[in-house]
C-alpha positions in Angstrom: -6.3 43.8 5.9 -8.6 41.9 8.3 -7.4 40.9 11.7 -8.0 37.4 13.1 -10.2 37.6 16.2 -8.3 36.8 19.4 -10.5 33.7 20.4 -9.8 32.1 16.9 -6.1 32.7 17.4 -6.1 31.1 20.8 -8.0 28.1 19.5 -5.6 27.7 16.6 -2.5 27.8 18.9 -4.1 25.4 21.4 -4.9 23.0 18.5 -1.4 23.2 17.2 0.1 22.5 20.7 -2.4 19.6 21.3 -1.5 18.0 18.0 2.2 18.3 18.6 1.8 16.9 22.2 -0.3 13.9 21.1 2.2 13.1 18.4 5.1 13.1 20.9 3.4 10.4 22.9 2.9 8.0 20.1 4.3 4.5 20.4 4.9 2.4 17.3 4.6 -1.4 17.2 5.8 -3.7 14.4 5.3 -7.5 14.2 6.1 -10.1 11.7 6.2 -13.9 11.4 9.3 -16.0 10.4 8.6 -19.7 10.4 6.8 -20.5 13.7 8.1 -17.4 15.6 6.6 -14.0 15.8 9.0 -11.0 16.3 7.9 -7.7 17.8 9.7 -4.4 17.8 8.5 -1.3 19.6 9.6 2.3 19.9 8.3 5.8 20.6 7.9 8.4 17.8 11.2 9.9 19.0 12.9 6.6 18.0 13.5 5.7 21.7 13.0 2.0 22.3 10.2 0.8 24.6 12.0 -0.8 27.5 10.0 -3.2 29.7 6.7 -2.6 27.8 4.0 -5.1 28.5 3.0 -7.3 25.5 -0.4 -9.0 25.5 -1.2 -11.5 22.7 -4.9 -12.5 22.1 -6.8 -14.3 19.4 -9.7 -13.1 17.3 -12.1 -13.8 20.2 -10.0 -11.7 22.6 -8.8 -14.8 24.5 -5.5 -14.0 26.0 -2.9 -16.5 24.7 0.3 -15.1 26.3 1.9 -12.1 27.9 5.5 -10.8 28.0 7.8 -7.8 28.4 10.0 -6.1 25.8 13.7 -6.2 26.4 16.1 -3.2 26.6 16.0 -2.9 22.8 12.2 -2.8 22.7 12.0 -6.4 21.2 9.9 -9.4 22.1 9.5 -12.7 20.3 7.4 -15.8 20.9 6.5 -19.1 19.3 3.1 -19.2 17.5 0.7 -20.5 20.1 -2.0 -21.6 17.5 -2.9 -20.9 13.9 -5.4 -18.1 14.3 -5.4 -14.3 13.9 -3.1 -12.8 16.5 -3.7 -9.4 18.0 -0.6 -8.0 19.7 -1.1 -5.2 22.2 1.8 -3.1 23.7 1.2 -1.1 26.9 4.1 1.2 27.4 3.0 3.2 30.4 0.2 5.7 30.9 -1.5 6.5 27.7 1.0 4.7 25.5 -0.7 1.8 23.7 -0.2 0.3 20.3 -1.8 -2.7 18.5 -0.7 -4.9 15.6 -2.8 -7.7 14.0 -1.3 -10.6 12.2 -3.8 -12.4 10.0 -4.0 -16.2 10.2 -2.9 -16.5 6.6 0.6 -15.2 7.5 1.1 -17.8 10.3 2.8 -21.1 9.7 2.1 -23.9 12.1 5.1 -25.3 14.0 6.4 -28.6 12.5 5.1 -30.6 15.5 1.6 -29.4 14.9 1.4 -29.9 11.2 -0.7 -32.7 9.9 1.5 -35.4 8.3 1.3 -35.3 4.6 0.8 -38.7 3.1 3.0 -39.3 0.1 1.2 -41.3 -2.5 2.7 -43.0 -5.5 1.6 -42.6 -9.1 -1.9 -43.5 -10.0 -3.1 -46.0 -12.7 -3.3 -43.1 -15.2 0.3 -42.0 -14.7 1.5 -45.7 -15.0 -0.3 -46.2 -18.3 1.0 -42.9 -19.7 4.6 -44.0 -18.7 4.2 -47.4 -20.3 2.8 -45.7 -23.5 5.8 -43.4 -23.7 8.2 -46.2 -23.3 6.5 -48.3 -26.0 6.3 -45.2 -28.3 10.0 -44.6 -27.9 10.8 -48.3 -28.5 8.7 -48.2 -31.6 10.5 -45.2 -33.0 13.9 -46.8 -32.3 12.8 -50.0 -34.0 11.6 -48.1 -37.1 14.9 -46.1 -37.4 16.9 -49.4 -37.0 14.8 -51.2 -39.6 15.1 -48.3 -42.0 18.9 -48.2 -41.7 19.0 -52.0 -42.3 16.9 -51.7 -45.5 19.1 -49.0 -46.8 22.2 -51.1 -46.2 20.6 -54.1 -47.9 19.5 -52.0 -50.8 23.0 -50.5 -51.3 24.7 -53.9 -51.3 22.5 -55.3 -54.1 23.3 -52.5 -56.5 25.4 -53.4 -59.6 
């Protein structure tokens, strides 16, 4: 049986400890949009909430749109500042940083910023189709009524 050289063993142990250590400092950030509000939740990998973590929101050109701080539950929310891709950055102390990007397609504009939708009535084509349907149904009704009348006249003339 071969023995593993000492320097390879030390490297493997150091690598294992380094990976374990880096995973322990991981911070998680989750963000989603509901209506015109963006909700953010943050926590460390140990499930502890990020209290008073700094939130920075930027657009796709890295222009800072707003900043804030997470509450005691690691939560933060804000109204959508504009319909663009939003990059949310959490800074939770030395070496603790997380990012989340919300694409513009997931963002709804607030009702005040939406362009008014003009309601238009039926066009000429729809009006003509409607009139044609009404005349067609009236013709079918007249045909059925006339046929019943002929049948009654025909039966009364029988001997």
